[in-house]
N, C-alpha and C positions, 0 to 999 in steps of 0.2 A: 760378224758372221763366222769367222774362223773359231772363235771361242765356243759358239753355239754348236758347230759341227764337232768340235773336240768333246764337248759335254755329251753330245748324242752318241759318239763312238764309245766313250767311257761307260755311258749308261747301258748301251747294248752289250758290251763285254760283261758288265756286272750281271745283267739279267740272264745272259747265257750261262754264266757260272752258277747262278742260283736258279737252276732249271725247275726244280720242284715248286719254288715260290712263284716263278713266272708262269708256269703252266696252270697252277691253281687260280691265280688272279685273272689271266687271260681267259681261261675257260669260264670262270664265274661271270666276267663282263660279257663274254660272247653269249652265254645262255640268257643273261638278263636283257641285253640290247636286242638280240635276235627275237626272243619271244615278245618283247614290248613293241618292237617295230612292226612285226607281223600283225599282231592283234589290233594295235591302234591304227594301222593302215586300213584295216577292214572297218573299224569303228568310224573312222573319218568318212570313208566312201559310202557307207550305208546310212549312218546316223546324222552326219553333219553336212555332207555335200548337198547342195540344192538339187532338186529334180531337173532333168534336162529340158525344161519347158520355159516358155516366156513368163516371167514374174510368177514363179511357182508358189510363192507364199499366198497368192490370192485364190488358189485352186482348192476346192472343197468337195468332198464326197457327201452326197445326201442319201438318207435312208428313210423309208417309212418305219415307224416303230409302234409297238403296242406294249401293254403292261407285262405281257409274257415274254416278249422278245424285243431287244433294243434295236436290232438292225435287221430290217427286212428289205427285199428288193422293192423297187418303185413300180407301180402299175402305170399303164399307158394313160388312163384318164387323169391320174394324179399328176403325172409329168406335164400333161397338156395344161392343167389348171395352174401348176406352178409357173410354167413359162408365160402364162397370160397375166398372172396377178403378182408374182414376186418382183418387187422393185429393187431389192438389194443385190440382185445378180445381173451382171452384164450378159452372161451366157448361161444357159442350162442345157446340157446335152445328154442324151441317153444312149446307152450301149446295151445290146443283147447278144448273147453268145449261143451258137449252135455248132454241132458237128455235121458236116456236109460231105458229100461224095464229089470229088473233083476228077473229071475225065477230060481227055483232049491232049493235044500236043504229042500224040503217039506214045504216051506213057501209060503205065499201069494205073488203074483206078486208085485213088488215094483218099484216105479219110483226112479231112482238113478242118481244124477248128476255125470257124468263121465268125467274125464279128459283124454285127449290123450297128451302124452308128448314124445318128442324126448328122446332117451335112456340115454343121458348124463346129464339129469336134476338133478338126485339125487347125482351124483358124483360132479357136479358143486356146489350144495348147501352143500355138506358134510354131507348128511343125510343117515343113515344106517337103513334099515328096522328092525322093532322089531322082526319079524319072517321071515325066508326065505331069499330071495334075491331080488334085483332090476332086471331090464331087461338087457339082454346082447345084445350089438349092433350086434354081429355076428349072433345071432339066430333070430333076428327080420328083416324080409324082407317083401316085398309086398306079401300078401296072407298068411303070417305067423306071424300075430300079435295078435293071440288069447290067450294072457296072461293077467292076472289081478293082480294088487297090490291093496289090500283092505285098505281103511282108517280105523283108529282105532275105530271110532264110529260104522261103519257098521259091523266090525268084532265083536264088543261086542254085538250089537243089534241082529244080525241075527245068529251068530254062538256061542254066549255065551262066547267069549274069548277062544275058544278051539284051541289048537295047531294043531289039526287034520284037520284044514281047508286047510293046505298046500296040494296041489295036487288035491283038489276037483275040479270037473267040474261044472261050473255055466253057465246058459244060459243068454246071454246079447243080447237083441233084437233077440231072437230065435237062436243065434249062440253059440256053446259051447266055453267056455273060461276056462283055467286052472289057478287056484290061485297059484302064485309063492311066494307071500310074503304079509306081513302086515306092514303098516307104523306106526310109533310111534304116540302117542296122541299129541305130541308137533309139529308135522308137519302140518302147516296150511298155506301152500303156496297159495292155493285157498281154503278158509275155507269151502265152501259149497260142495266141491268135496268129494265123498265118495268112489270112485273106480277109478283106473288109468289103462290105457292100452297104449301100444306103439303107437307113431305117426311115420309113415313111410313117409319120403319125397322122394318118387320115382314116376316118371311119370306113369300115368295110375292107380295109387292106388286110392281107393275110397275117401281117405282123401283129395285128390286134386280136388274134385268136386267143381265147382265154387259156388255152393249154400251153401257150408259149412261155419261155423263160421270162421272169420279171426283169426289169431294167436295172442297170447300174447307171446312176446319174451323177454327173460331175458338173459343178458350176464354177464360174469365175466371179468373185465379188467385185462390185463396182468400186472405183477409186475412192478411197477414204472410208469405206464401210468396214467395220471391224467384225470379227467372227461372232462376238457376243451380240452385236446389233442384228446381224443376220439370223442368229438363233432365235432371238425374241420375235422378229417379224415372221419367220417361218413357222414358229410354234403357234402364233396367233392365226396365221393363214391356215395351218393344219386343223386347228380347232374349228375355224369357220367352215372349212370344206367338209369336216365330219358331219355337219348338220345339213349338208346339201342332199337332196333326194337321190341324185345319181351316184352318191358315194357310199351307199349302204354296203356294209361288209368290208370297207377299206380300213386298214390300220389307221387309228386316229392321230398318231403322233408323228414327229419328224426328228431326225438326228443328223447333226452336221459334224463331220470329222475332217480336219485338214488332210489333204491328199498325201503329203509327205509322212505324216504320222501314221496314216493307214498303210502306206507302202512298207514302212519299217516295223510295224507293230508285231509282226510275226517273229522278228529276230531281236527286238529291242531288249527284252530282259536278258536273253542269252548273251548278247554282245556286251552290254554294260557289265554284266556279272563277270564275263571273261576279262574285260578291261580292268575291272577292279582287282581280280585275282592276279593278273599279270603285273599290275602296278605294285601289289604287295610283294610279289616275287622279286621285282626290280629293287624294292626297298631292302628286302632281305639280302640280295646280292650286294647292294651298296654297303650295307652294314657289315657284311662279311669281308668285303674288300677293305673297308675302313679298319676293321679289326686286324686283318693281316698286315696292312701297311703300318699301323701303330706298333704292332709287335716287332715288325722288321726295323722300324725306325728306332725302337728302344734298344735293339741289339746293336745298332750302329752309333749309339751315343758316344762311346769312347773314341770311335773313328772321327766323328764330327768334332768332338772336343779337341782332339789332337790337331785337326786341320785348323780349327779356330786359334789354337795356341801358336801354330806356325804362321799365322797372319792371314788366313783366309777370311775374306769379308762375308758379311751376312748375305749379300747378293750372290757371291760366288757359291756359297753353300746352297742357297735357295735355288739357284739356277741348275745345279746338279740334280737336286731332287725334282725340280720342275721337268727336266728332260726325261728322267726315269718315269715319272707319272704320265707324261704325254705319250711316251712310247707304249706303256702298258695300256692306256686308253685306246690308242690307235690300233694296236694289235687286237685287243678285245673287240673293238668296233668292226674291224675287217672280218674277223671270224664270226661276229654276230650277224653281219650282212649275209654271209653264206647260210647261216642257220635260219635267218628270216626267210630267205628264198625257199628253203626246204619246208619251212613251217606253213607257207601259203598253200601247199598241197593239202595239208591237214585241214586248214580252215575252209577250203573249197568244199569239203564234205559237210561242214557245219552250216554254212550260209545257204538258205534256200535259193534256188535259181530265180524265183520270181522276185526276190528282194535285190539280188545282185548277181548277174550271170557269172559263172565261174571264169569265163575268159576275160572278164573285166576286172577281176581281183588282181591288184598289183600293189607293190610296195610304194609308199609315199615318201619322197625324199626328205620332206621337212620333218616327218615323224622320225626317220632315221637320225637326222641331225639333232633332234631333241634328245633321243635316247643316248646318242654319243655325248652330247653336252652334259647329261646327268652323270654318265660314267666318268667323263673327264673331270667334272667338278668334284666327284667323290675322290678320285685319285689325287687331285691337287690339294684338296682340303686336308685329307688325312695323310698324305705323303709329305706335304710341304710343312704343315704346322709343326711337327716335332723338330724339324731342322731349324725353323725360325726360333723356336723356344730355346733350343740348345745354343744357337748362335748368340742369343742375348745374354747367356750366362758368361761369367768370367771363365776364361779358358782354364786357369789353375783350379778354380772352384769346381768346374765341371769335372775335371780329371779326378779331383779328390772325392767328389760325391759318387762318381762312378765306381771308384774302388771300394767305397763303403757299402755299395750294394743298393743304394737308393736310386730311384728313377728320376732323372733330370726332367723328363717330360711331364711327370706327374699325371700320366694318362691311365692309371689303374682304374679309377672310377669311370672314366669314359669307356674303357674296354668292357667293364662290367655292364654298363648301361647298354652298350651295343649288343651284348649277348642276350640281355633281357628282351630287347626290341626284336632281335632275330627270332627267338623262340615264340614271341607273341605273334609276329607276322606270319610265321610258318604254321601256327595253329589254325588260322582262319581258312586258308585254302584247303587244308587237310579236312576240316569239317565240311566245306562245300563239296569236295570230292566224295567224302563219305556219304553225304546225303544223296548225291546224284547216283552213286553206285547202289545205294540201298533202294532208290527209286527204280533203277533198272532191274534189280532183283525182284522187286514187287511186281513190275510189269511182266517179267518172265513167268512169274507164278500166278498172275491174274487169270481167272477162268475166262476163256474166250467165248464160251457158249456155242462153239462150233468146232469141227475137227478139220484143220487145214491140210493134214497129211494126205497125199494122193489126189488132191483137188487142183485143177487148173481152171483158168477163166480167161475170157477174151471178150472185148466189146464187139457187138454185131450191129452194123448200121445199114438198114434197108431203107434206102432213100431214092428219090426220083419218081417220075410220073407213074411207073409201074406199081408203086407201093403207096400211092396217095390214098387209096381206098383202104380202110381198116381191115376189111375182109381179105383183100389180097395180101396184105402184110401178114395177117395171122396165118393164112394158108402157107405162105413161104416159110414162116418161122416153124410151123408144125412139121413141114417137110424136112427142114434143116434138122430139127430136134430128133425126128424119127431116125434119120440117117446116122446121127451121132450116137444114139443109143444102140445102134446095131454094129458099131465099130468094134473090132477086136480089143479086148482088155477093158472096155468101158463098163463099169458097174452100174452107173446111173448118170443121168444128165438132166439139166433143167435150164430154164430161162428166167431172168428176173430183170427188173429195171435197174437194180443195183444190188450189191452184196456187201457183207461186212468189210469195213475198212476200204471200200472202193470209192466212197464219196457219192455226191449227187443224191442225197436224201431229200425227198419231197416233204413239205410241212403242211399241216392243215389243222383246223379246229374240228372238234368232234361234237356232234349233237346227239342227245338221246331223245326218244319220243316225248313230246310235250314241252321241250325246251326251246327257248328263243336263241337267236344268234348272239344276242347281248349276254345271255347267261353263259354260252359257250366261250365267249371271249374272256371271261374271268378265269378260265382254266389254262394250264400250260398247253402249248402246242404239241401235237403228236407228229411223228414222222410216218410216212407211208411209202410203200413200194409195191410193185406188181410182181407176180411170180406165176410160173407154170406149175403143173403137178410135179411131184418128186423133188422139190427144192429142199425139203426137210432132210430127206435121206441123202441127197447129194452133198449138202453142206455139213451133214452130221449134226444138225440141230436136234434138240430134244423136245419131243411132243409131250406136253404135260397132260392134256386131256383133249378129247374130241378127235378131230381128223385134220390132216393137212389139206391144202388146196389140191384140186384135181384138174386134169385136162378136160374133164366133163363139165366143169363149171363154166358154161358158155353164156352168151347173150340171152339165149332162150331159157336158161335155168334161173332159179331164184337167186338174187344177189346175196353173196356171202362174203365173209371176211374172217381171217385168222389174226389173232392179236397176241402180243407177248405178255409175260407175267406183270411187268410194270404197268402196262396199259390196263390189265384186268384189275389190279389193286387200286389204281388211280380212279378209274371210272366206275368200278363196281365194288366198292369197299364193303366187305361183309356179305357179298352176294356171289353167286356162281356166274361166271361170264358166259358160259355156253347157253345159247338160246336168246341172249340179249340182242337188242337191235340198236345199231348206231348208224350215223350218217356223217360222211365227210363233207365239209362245207366247200365243195368243188362244184362247178357248174355241171348240171345234168346228173348229179349223184342222187340216188335213192337210198332209203334205209336198207341196211344189210344185216343179216343174221350172223352172229358170231358162232362159227362151227368148230373152232379149235383154238387152243392156247399153247404157244411154244415158250420154252424157257428163254430167258434173256440172253442176247448175244451182244458183243461189243461191236457196234456198227460205226459210230463216229470215230472213235479212237480207243486204244486199249486202256488208256488212263482215265477216260470219262465213264461215269456210270451209265448204264443203258437208259435210253429214253423210252417213252411210251411209243410203241410201234404197231402198225397194222399192215397186213399183207392182203392185197387185192388180187383176184384171179386175172391173169393176163388176157383171157378171152372176154372179160367183162369191162376192162379198163385199158385202153391203148396207151402204152408208155411212150415217153419221148426218147428214152434210151433203152437198149437191150444188152444184157450181159449173158453170155453162154457159160454155164458152169458144168464141169465134167469131173466125175470121180472115176479114176482109172487105175489099173495096176501097171500101166505102161509108164516109163519115165517121161519127163517133159520133152527130152530130146527126140524121142520116138513119136510121142503123141502130137506135138505141135505141127510137124509137117503134114501128118495125116488129117488133122483138123483143118488146116489151111486148104488142102486139096479138096476136102469135102465141101467146105464153105464156097469155094470157087466153082465147084461143080453145080451147086444149087443156083447160083447166080454169078455169071462171069464178071459183072460190074461191081461186085461186092468188095469194098475196101477192107483190107485185113488189118485188124488191130494186133497189138502185141499179145501173145499167149503167155500168161504169167502163172507161175505156181503160187498157190495161196500161202504156202510157207514163206515165200519171198515177200509177199505182200505184208504178212505179219511182221517179218523182220524189218521191212522198210518203215513200218509204223513205229517201231522201237528205235529206229536209226538215230534220229536227232538226240534222244536221251543217251543212247549208248556212246555216240561220238563225243557229246558234251562231257559225259562222265569220264571217258578216256582222256580228254584234254585236261580236265580238272585234275585227274589222278596224276597225269604227267607233270603239270605245273606244281601240284602239291608235293610230289616226290622231289622235284627240283628244289622247292623251298625247304623241305625237310633235310635234304642232303647239304644244302648250303648252311643251314642252321647247325647241323652236326659238325661241319668243318669249322665254322666260326666258334662254336662252343669248345671244340677240342683245341683249337689254336689258342683261344684265350686262356683256358685252364692250363694248357701245356706251358705257355709262357709264364703264367703266374707261378707254376710249380718250379720252373727253372730258376726263377728269381729267389725261390725259397730253399734252394738246394742245401745251403749251409745250415739254415734253420732246421731242416729235416735231419741233417747229419747230427746236430747237437741233440735233438730229441731222441734219435736212436741211441746215441751214446749214453743218454740218461735213462735208457730202459724202455722207450716206447717201442711197441711191436709194429711189424709191418702192416698188419691188418688194421691196427688203430690209426696209423698214419694214412692208409688208403681211405678209411672211413672219413677222416678229417677233411681230406682233399675233396672226396666225392660230395660231402655235405656242402662244401663251399659252392661247387657247381650246381648241386641240387637246389640250393636256395635261389640262385639266379634263374634256374629253369622253372621253379615254382612261381616265381614272380612273373616270368614271361607267360606261363600258362594262365595265371589269373588275369593278366592284362589281355591275353588273346581270347579268353572266354567271352569278354564283352564284345569284341569284334565279331567272333563267331556267332553270337546270338543275333547281332544285327544282320549278318549275312544270311542266316537261316530264315529270318523274317522276310528278307528281300527275295529269297528263293521259293517262298510259299506257293507261288503260281506255277512253278515247274516241278515241285515235289508231289509225287503221286504214290499212294499206297503206304506211305509212312508218315509219322508225325513230323511237323516242322522242327520240333526240338526232340528228335529221335534219340531216346536214351542209349541205344546201342552205339550210335555214332558219337554222342557226347561223352560216353565212357571209354570207348575204344581209342579215339584219337588222343586224348590226354595220356592214356596208358602207353600208346605207341611212341608219342613224342617224348614222354618221360623216360621210357626205356632207352631211346636213342641218346637222350641227354646223359643218362647215367653211364652208358658205354663210352660216350665221348669224354666224360670226366674220369672214368676208371682207367682208361688206357694210359694217359700221362701219369696218373697216380702210381700205377704198377711200375712204370719205367723209373719213376723217381726213387722208389724204395729199393730198387735193385742196384742203385749206385753205392759202392762200398763206403762205409762211414768215414774212413780216412780221407778218401778223395772228396767227399762232401764237405768235410771240415776245412779242407784246403781251398774250397771254392771261394772266389772273390776276395781273396786276402791280398 
């Protein structure tokens, strides 16, 4: 033990004396272990850790599907048929989501995302309420579903975590509901849902209204049933149901997706790509540390040879190098842990909250140990190997060879290989960062189809018994809209069921006169939304021909519709859309006349091409949701309080949604791509810097070994510029080899990024030309600097070197 402590003290002294070397190695290890630990901790939590349910591998999400769309919600009659006839599932449970107004408990009205679930959901998931109980199937029938399970967040926010909440009566849309339980904080089956009530699948119940949201269905496979077996049976069942008379108009197919795959699919490509990039950076760092350690070991060959000549054993020499390597790895790991903690804040911006809540993102100890192990292994292998090789040599021979100027370690080829590998590994993340930054640039330049500047929007939820009648709801919305239009600074205002980049787009098939529904089902689905008059002017949409919707388009006037350019081209190729008649395959819909065509706008996302879209008059089609859109010269900070005051004056029980500037909505839609691009740029810059350091170190050491040779060449008449070119060529050859090898990896990365690249080619020529030029320039500078220093050594001094 005393010998070990002495070795550690000596090692610490040496590392403190060689501060530049120690700082570079520790910083390199810290950057590598910190980034690796942070990213792989997230990958483990999101991609590899099982869902917090009982036997989660048996849970499957089910969709109806059609030739036009693989994943559709499930209708009530189809779910009932599946529950009756599907033998491969032990449970099949349905969930529907609504926004509802919560009042009571002497608190302000609140808009609450409410889930309705069939009573077996919690038993299927193996989830027990934190307080109280779940719903009992025997007590829940049509007309007796006035029970509530509170989410943990709502319970804490509104009731302060009090256990006295059980049995309290709350008003949901003006109807009393009794709280029977509180769910645990870990229950995030639908992350945005804050309250649950029973879903009753009985004919005549209000939940079966055709306008309600379609169901999300989750099933648990029976013991021993594989996913492939379940797919085959459900496809056969779906084909049989499509021929049933009562299933006319239902999507004929079915699709099964493991629940875990569904939960992580929004982040899967992003995370695996980040994991791959950070692994490359770790390899670059390891190669860099290896190169530095090899160079340092070569400079200590004479010291090791002298110690061997004086009687030091191999083990004593190895132990000294072992202590130094361990200290470097531990110092780098400690600094890396601090960096990893800081990196988690960056990653919280990348991971969607519905995939993994930000508060649950934490470092994984075993991942840190793995990263430390890689670093320690690198230090040991490349710090210890030269000492062992020198120790095996004859002490006298070693001294003689050292004086002759040759390397006892024979590590020149290994150092050259490490330089090639560093350049190749740095090339790949640089290409990834370039492609993502080019995508972000393309998204910034993409035409939105509307003008977000000066526009704010907020959800409006008129719910409760006072607004159950469509005419009462329309009158309240008209009063609200009239008052907003009269507010100071307001240029225009409108109502819509949804607006660009807001989500909640409805989907439908489109019929033309004389067509059957079977014919309509062969075409792609269209999206639809309702709107009041003045929406085109308020959003800054561009009217191509005809007119926009008007507040005078009421129930008593002829049914009309406005379509976008994509719709007109798809459904009326070679024809003029104005005056054509179309019908949406929704219950109660009649044929409508196309009275206007607007230019395309990006509704789903900035990166997706516009879909075929139709706009229905709000006074002719009652929407499930309503968004108030206002164009004003007032800033958001001034306009938002005024809007809130006006909305509350119209109806005191109106829950107030967030008032958002449309410019912020547009920025948020670009957010994931921007943050991912920034992270990739950071990692790529790190890899580039490490490669430059490694290349510079390798060339600098190689030049130092050739000092005498360079002196002889200068004495024989070689010019400084010629010697510099010779040295730079040596490094350039290594860099070119690395670029060639890296090009293969970059091509594979570009192909894997194809799903995230928007607006640019997968093999974007700008990126694939700029990145090699940048990396090549850095490599040339890294070679040129030691070359310039070498030729500045006086010839006499160079000739005396290593004699």
